[in-house]
N, C-alpha and C positions, 0 to 999 in steps of 0.2 A: 257806442262801445259794444253793447250786446249784439247788435247786428254784425259788427266786424268779427266778433268772437264766433258767432254762428257761421259766418261766411268762411272763416279760416278753418273751422272744424269740417265744413263740407269739402273744402279743398284738400285737407289732410285725408279725409275718407276716400276721395277720388284718387289721390296719389297712392294710397295704400292698395286700393283695388287695382290700379294700373301696375304697381309693383308685383302684385300677386299674379296678374295676367302674364307679364313678361317673364317672371320666374318660372311659371308653368310651361310657357313656350320653350324656354331654355332647357328645362328639365325633361319635358316629354318629347320635345322636337330635336333641338340641336344636340343635346347630350346623347340621345338615343342613336342618332345618325353617327356621331363620333365614336360611340361605343362599337357600333357595327363596323365602322371603318377600321378600328383597332383589331377586331377579330379577323377581318379580311387580310390585313397586313400580316398578322401573325400566321395565317394560313400560307400566304405567299412566302413568308420567311422560311417556313418549314419545307416548302417545295423547292426552294432554291438554295439549299444548304451547300450544294457542290458547285454552284455557279461562280463566275469570276468575282474577285474581291470588289470591283467597282460597283457591281450591281448590288452586292450585299450591303455595301456602305450606303448606297442610295436608299435601299429598303429601310435600313436602320434610321436614316435621317428622316424619312417619311413617317416612320412609326413615332419618332420623338416629337415631330411637329403635331401629329394628330393627338398624341398623348397629352402634350402640353395644352393644346386647344381644349381638350376634354377637361383638364384640371381647371383651367381658367374659367370655362363656362360654368362648371359646378360651383366654383368660388363666387362668381357673380350672382348665380342663382341663389346661393345661401345668403349673400349679402343683401339682396333685394328682399328676401323673405327669410329672416333668421328662424329656421324651423325649431331651434332649441328654445326660442322665446315662447312658443306655443306648447312644445313638448315638455320642457324642463323648467320653465319659468324665467323671470327677469334676471335674477342673480347668476344663474348657471349660464345664461346666454351671454352675459357680460364677461364671465370667466372665459368662455369659448372665444369671444372677440379678442381678449387680451392675449390668450395663448397664440392665436393666429397672427395677430399683429407683431408679436415678438419673434415669430418665425420668419415673416416676410419683410420686416422693416429693420433698418439699422438703429432706429430710435428705441428707447427702452420704455415700456409701458408697465404700469403697476396698478393693482386693484386692492384697496384696503376696505374691509367690511367690519362694522361694529354694531352692537345692539342685537335685538332679537328679530330675526328675519320674518317678514310678513309680505306675502305676494301682493303687489299692486293690482288694481283692476286692469283688465286687458288693454283698454284704450290708454290708460295712464302708462302702463309698461311699454307699449309701443312707442308713445311719444318720448318717454325718457330715453329709450334705447336709441331713437333717431337723433335726439339732442346730443347724446354722447358720441354717436357716429359723426355728427356734424362737427363737434368740437375737435375730435381727433383728426378728422379730415382737414380742417382748417390749420391745425398745428402742423400736420404733415406738409402741407403746401406752402405755408407762409411764415411760420414762426422761427424756423432754423433752430428749433429746440432739440435737445438730445434726450430729455426725459418728459414723459406725459403721465400725470397721476390722476387716478379716479378714486375718490373716497366716498363710501356709502355708509350712512349711519341711520339706523332705524330707531325711532323714538315713539313707541306706542303706535298711534294711528298716523304718524307722519314719517316722512322720509327726507333726509338731508343729503344732498349730493354736492361734492366739491370737485370741480375739474380744473386742472392747472397744468401749465407747461413752463419750462424755464427758458423760453425763446426770447426773441428780440422785442416782443410786445408791440404796441401801436398806440397812436393818439386816439383815445376813445371818442372825444368830441368830433374829430374829423370823420371817424368811422360812422358815427351816428348821422352826421350830415350827409354822408355818401350813401347811407342806408345799405351797407354791405349785405349781400343776400344771405351769407352764412349766419351772421349775427341776427339779422331780421327773422330768419326761419327759427332759430333757437328761441328767441324771445317770444315769438308768436306761439310756438308750441308750448312753452312754459305757461303763458297766459291762458292758452286754450284749455289746460287742465286745472286752472285755478291756482297755479303755483306762484310763488314769489321768488325773486332772484336778485342777485347783485353781481355786476360784471366790473372787474377792475383790471386796468392795464396801463402801463406807461412804457414809453420807448426804453428798451434795455432791461425791462423788469418782468417780462413774461405776461401771462394772462391767467386770471382766476375767475371762474364762474361758479357761484354758489346758488343752489336751488333748494327750495323747501316746498314740499307739496303733501297733500293728504294722500293716503294710500287707497281710499275708497270714497 
């Protein structure tokens, strides 16, 4: 069991390093080229103000495509490495996540916080953030839920998290037998930080994941 835990921790570390590398490539490479492309198109736009409407429309379409590509690349970069997690802490990064999800998705996301806030150690914060990301991603893809809730409760040196959706749920025993990657990843991350959990779901009754972990 200890070997499995250490192996999974090594996998997580490698995964985070790869996320950092890809995010840096996107930010320093792709995003910089797209930003330069926007400037070039803006220059062309200013030089062709009196040209025929068909050309102006083509330039505007080109600008819109480059601008959207720039926005998507920045979004992916921030998702890979949530900078607010390192700059502003765990709770603020969750708040940013919820604000963004409510902007881009037709599902409703909520975050409730109680107790006296205490920042988890960095490796715990990263794993908890990834667990919440995985839960929301699974709910988006499979649950057909319209609401997804995140509850955070600080109790001294411990942290309780409850993640839930009001979707169609699933047969938990079948999911365990099939070793669904999403569930497998969440459980392994919880265990890797010494946390405890309970996962409940039934067809038609949504999903609830409860997590308890030390903050340091």
